[in-house]
C-alpha positions as CSV (number, residue, x, y, z in Angstrom):
1,X,65.0,83.4,18.2
2,X,66.6,84.4,21.5
3,X,64.6,85.8,24.3
4,X,65.2,89.4,25.3
5,X,65.4,88.6,29.0
6,X,64.7,85.6,31.3
7,X,63.9,85.7,35.0
8,X,64.1,82.4,36.9
9,X,63.0,81.8,40.4
10,X,63.6,78.2,41.2
11,X,61.9,76.0,38.6
12,X,59.6,78.9,37.4
13,X,60.7,81.3,34.8
14,X,59.2,84.4,33.1
15,X,60.7,85.0,29.6
16,X,60.4,88.3,27.8
17,X,60.1,88.1,24.0
18,X,60.4,91.0,21.6
19,X,57.9,90.7,18.7
20,X,57.3,92.7,15.5
21,X,53.8,93.4,14.4
22,X,52.1,95.6,11.8
23,X,52.1,98.6,14.2
24,X,55.6,98.1,15.4
25,X,57.4,96.1,18.0
26,X,55.9,94.8,21.2
27,X,56.9,92.5,24.1
28,X,55.2,89.4,25.5
29,X,56.0,87.4,28.6
30,X,55.9,83.6,28.7
31,X,55.5,81.8,32.1
32,X,56.9,78.3,32.5
33,X,57.9,75.7,35.1
34,X,60.8,73.3,34.5
35,X,60.7,69.7,35.7
36,X,62.5,66.4,35.1
37,X,60.5,63.7,33.4
38,X,60.6,59.9,34.2
39,X,63.7,59.6,32.0
40,X,65.5,62.4,33.9
41,X,65.2,64.8,31.0
42,X,64.3,68.5,31.6
43,X,60.9,69.5,30.2
44,X,58.8,72.7,30.5
45,X,55.1,73.1,31.3
46,X,52.7,76.0,31.6
47,X,50.9,74.3,34.5
48,X,51.9,75.5,37.9
49,X,51.5,73.8,41.3
50,X,50.2,75.8,44.3
51,X,53.8,75.9,45.7
52,X,54.9,77.5,42.4
53,X,52.6,80.5,42.6
54,X,54.8,82.7,44.9
55,X,57.7,82.1,42.5
56,X,55.6,82.9,39.5
57,X,54.5,86.2,41.2
58,X,58.2,87.1,41.8
59,X,59.2,86.2,38.3
60,X,56.3,88.1,36.7
61,X,57.1,91.1,38.9
62,X,60.7,91.1,37.7
63,X,59.6,90.9,34.1
64,X,57.1,93.8,34.6
65,X,59.7,95.9,36.3
66,X,62.2,95.2,33.5
67,X,59.6,96.2,30.8
68,X,58.4,99.2,32.7
69,X,61.9,100.6,33.2
70,X,62.8,99.8,29.6
71,X,59.6,101.7,28.4
72,X,60.5,104.6,30.7
73,X,64.1,104.8,29.2
74,X,62.7,104.7,25.6
75,X,60.3,107.5,26.4
76,X,63.1,109.6,28.0
77,X,65.3,109.0,24.9
78,X,62.5,110.1,22.6
79,X,62.0,113.3,24.6
80,X,65.7,114.1,24.5
81,X,66.0,113.6,20.7
């Protein structure tokens, strides 16, 4: 499954996923930080360092803005139809 949208600020990313439930579709946002392990292989974690927090705020704000504008566009389309 591919993400709907991904916002990366340095090593921190906020990924938007579209999900399907019993009552219709809904979106979720996953927050992660990338890092290289001892073998120089990229890994992801949900744990953030203090220095990651400003980046996390920016990434989450971008994800929220994307979802809010998308919802607004969908509402406008429904009203026009």
